[in-house]
N, C-alpha and C positions, 0 to 999 in steps of 0.2 A: 569531487575539484578538479580531477584531471580532466574530465571531459570538459569543464568549462576554459581549461588552461590549451588544452587541443583547438577549442572552437574559437579562442583568440588570438591564436598561433595562425589557423586557419585565416581568419579575418584580416589578419596584418599579412600575410602572403598574398588575399586574391589585392588588397589596396595597393600591395606594392605593383601589381601587373593595371592597374588601373590607370586610363590615359587622364591625366587632370588637364583642366582648358587653362594653365597659365605655365610658360616656361622657367623652370627653375633657376637658369643660368642667368636672368633678366633681372634686373633692380628696379626698384619702385614699382609706378603705375605702369610702366612698359611690360611688366611680368604677366599682367591680367588684361593684357591687350584683347586676347581672343574672348576672355569672358564678358569683358566691358562690351565689345563687337556685337557679340551673340545677346547679352541683354537688350542692347538697341535695337536690334531687330524684333525681337519679341515685342517690345512696347510699340514698335510702327505697326508690329500685324495685329495686336490689340486696339491699337486707334482704327485701324482700316476696317476690321473686323466690326467694331462698334459704330463707324460711321456706316458701315453697309446694313447694318440690321437696324439703324434708328431709321434710316432713309426707307426701308421697306416697310418696317412697323408704321410709320407713319403714312406713307402712300397706300398701304391697304388700307388703314384705320379709316382715311378719306374717302376710299372705294366702299368700302363697307357701308359706311356711314349713309352716303350717296343712295347705296342699294337700299338699305333700310326705307330711307324716307319715301323712296320711288314705290316700293312695296306697302306700304303703312300709309301714304297720302294718295 
């Protein structure tokens, strides 16, 4: 039991050292501005990456279909 208590104490110390993505002095939604901004950046990156993959998937599928038809035909 003492090892578990020591572990929890060390976890608490490490969590106090962490840099949390919000300002504890702010109130309301302004407190989470950095967190919200980071989330928006991640969503935009996901949309751009998805569009990039979809574009090349469609383009390469058309190219391979044309190549397959020319070889088979």
